[in-house]
C-alpha positions as CSV (number, residue, x, y, z in Angstrom):
1,M,19.1,87.8,69.2
2,H,21.1,86.3,66.3
3,L,19.5,87.4,62.9
4,P,20.5,86.8,59.4
5,N,21.4,89.6,57.2
6,P,19.7,90.7,53.9
7,H,22.5,88.0,52.0
8,K,21.2,85.4,54.0
9,Q,24.3,85.0,56.2
10,H,23.9,83.8,59.6
11,P,26.0,84.5,63.1
12,K,28.6,81.7,63.8
13,V,28.6,81.7,67.5
14,S,30.7,79.2,69.8
15,K,28.4,77.2,72.2
16,R,31.4,77.9,74.9
17,A,30.7,81.9,74.2
18,W,28.1,83.8,76.2
19,I,25.6,86.2,74.6
20,S,23.3,88.4,76.8
21,E,19.9,87.9,75.5
22,T,19.5,91.7,75.1
23,A,22.5,91.5,72.7
24,V,22.0,91.9,69.1
25,I,24.4,90.0,66.5
26,I,23.4,90.2,62.5
27,G,25.0,88.8,59.8
28,N,28.4,87.4,59.0
29,V,29.6,87.5,62.6
30,S,32.0,84.9,64.0
31,I,32.3,84.4,67.7
32,A,34.8,82.1,69.0
33,D,35.2,80.5,72.5
34,D,35.2,82.1,75.9
35,V,33.8,85.4,74.4
36,F,31.3,87.2,76.7
37,V,28.9,89.7,75.0
38,G,27.1,91.9,77.3
39,P,23.7,93.3,77.7
40,N,22.5,95.7,74.8
41,A,25.8,94.9,72.7
42,V,25.5,95.0,68.9
43,L,27.7,93.4,66.5
44,R,26.2,93.8,62.8
45,A,27.8,92.8,59.5
46,D,24.8,93.1,57.3
47,E,26.4,95.3,54.6
48,P,27.5,93.5,51.3
49,G,30.8,91.7,51.9
50,S,31.2,93.1,55.5
51,S,32.5,90.6,58.4
52,I,33.1,90.6,61.9
53,T,35.4,88.2,64.1
54,V,35.6,88.0,67.8
55,Q,38.6,85.7,68.7
56,S,38.5,83.5,71.9
57,G,38.6,84.9,75.2
58,S,37.5,88.6,74.1
59,N,34.7,90.4,75.6
60,V,32.2,92.7,74.4
61,Q,30.7,94.8,77.1
62,D,27.3,96.6,77.7
63,N,26.1,99.0,75.0
64,V,29.2,98.2,72.7
65,V,28.3,98.9,68.8
66,V,30.6,96.8,66.3
67,H,29.6,97.5,63.0
68,S,31.5,96.8,59.5
69,L,31.0,98.7,56.2
70,S,30.6,97.1,53.0
71,H,33.3,95.2,51.6
72,S,35.3,95.5,54.9
73,E,36.4,93.3,57.9
74,V,36.2,94.0,61.8
75,H,38.8,91.8,63.5
76,I,38.7,91.6,67.0
77,G,41.8,89.5,68.3
78,K,42.3,87.0,71.2
79,N,41.9,88.3,74.9
80,T,40.8,91.5,73.9
81,S,38.3,93.9,75.8
82,L,35.9,96.3,74.4
83,A,34.6,98.2,77.2
84,H,31.2,99.8,78.0
85,G,29.6,101.9,75.2
86,C,32.7,102.0,72.9
87,I,32.4,102.1,69.0
88,V,34.4,99.8,66.9
89,H,33.7,100.5,62.9
90,G,35.1,98.9,60.3
91,P,37.4,98.7,58.6
92,C,39.2,97.7,62.0
93,R,41.7,95.1,62.8
94,I,42.6,95.1,66.8
95,E,45.1,92.5,67.5
96,E,45.4,90.3,70.6
97,N,45.5,91.3,74.2
98,C,44.1,95.1,73.5
99,F,41.7,97.0,75.6
100,I,39.3,99.5,74.1
101,G,37.9,101.8,76.9
102,F,34.6,103.4,77.8
103,G,32.9,105.4,75.2
104,A,36.2,105.1,72.7
105,V,35.5,105.2,69.0
106,V,38.0,103.3,66.6
107,F,37.4,103.6,63.0
108,D,39.5,102.7,59.6
109,C,42.6,101.7,61.8
110,N,45.3,99.1,62.7
111,I,45.7,98.7,66.3
112,G,48.7,96.5,67.4
113,K,48.7,93.8,69.9
114,D,49.2,94.8,73.9
115,T,47.6,98.2,73.2
116,L,45.2,100.2,75.2
117,V,42.9,102.8,73.7
118,L,41.5,104.3,77.2
119,H,38.3,106.0,77.9
120,R,36.6,108.6,75.5
121,S,39.4,108.6,72.9
122,V,39.1,108.7,69.1
123,V,41.2,106.7,66.9
124,R,40.5,107.1,63.0
125,G,42.5,106.4,60.1
126,V,46.1,105.1,61.6
127,N,48.2,102.3,62.3
128,I,49.0,102.1,65.9
129,S,52.1,99.9,66.7
130,S,52.1,97.1,69.4
131,G,52.4,98.1,73.1
132,K,51.1,101.7,73.0
133,V,48.7,103.7,75.3
134,V,46.1,106.0,73.6
135,P,45.6,108.3,76.9
136,D,42.1,108.9,78.0
137,G,40.0,111.8,75.8
138,S,42.8,111.7,73.0
139,V,42.0,112.2,69.4
140,V,44.8,110.1,67.3
141,T,43.7,111.0,63.5
142,G,47.2,111.4,62.2
143,Q,49.8,109.1,61.8
144,G,52.4,111.2,63.2
145,C,50.3,111.4,66.6
146,A,49.9,107.8,66.4
147,D,53.8,107.1,65.9
148,T,54.7,109.2,69.1
149,L,52.4,107.3,71.5
150,E,53.8,106.2,74.8
151,G,54.4,102.7,75.7
152,T,52.2,100.6,78.0
153,T,53.1,100.1,81.7
154,K,53.0,97.2,84.0
155,D,50.0,98.3,85.8
156,L,48.2,98.8,82.7
157,N,48.9,95.4,81.4
158,E,47.8,94.0,84.6
159,F,44.7,95.8,84.5
160,K,43.8,94.6,81.0
161,R,44.6,90.9,82.0
162,S,42.4,91.3,85.1
163,V,39.4,92.3,82.7
164,V,39.9,89.4,80.4
165,R,40.0,87.2,83.3
166,A,36.9,88.5,85.1
167,N,34.9,88.2,81.6
168,V,36.1,84.8,81.0
169,D,35.0,83.8,84.5
170,L,31.8,85.5,83.6
171,V,31.7,83.3,80.5
172,E,32.1,80.3,82.6
173,G,29.6,81.2,85.2
174,Y,26.7,82.1,83.3
175,I,27.1,78.8,81.0
176,R,27.0,76.6,84.2
177,L,24.0,78.6,85.5
178,G,22.2,77.9,82.1
179,E,23.4,74.1,82.4
180,E,21.6,74.2,85.8
181,S,18.4,75.4,84.8
């Protein structure tokens, strides 16, 4: 469902994206090519001056909530995965090739490219450098903690690439299915 916000801003969704019928996209939201938005996901940019951008090849999986506060932006870089049930709240900038895990919460932060925030973690009010891993269940709310995170591994990098590949394949498959009907 695509809805305008009270400021009469409408979502801008690429014809090369696939959006589940049960997803809700409200207001100043821009979704690029090859983006998958799963069932019951909510992307809401309805407060004054808020925006959400999801760049190409990214996926917003089932039950994800993305919301942007007044006069703030949520930016999701290319080939980034927002896994089932995570919350991304603006202001927030997530660079390309990132993975935000199941049930994770990220708010008021910047996450560098090639970073993984693993399952049920909380990241708030910090800048995380590129190529880092926030371990499962971590709470990162101080810059000192963010600065001591370890780097990603070859296995984790392959995992996040495989999630992106699977979801781009889903986009292509669902688009073909719609063309056949």
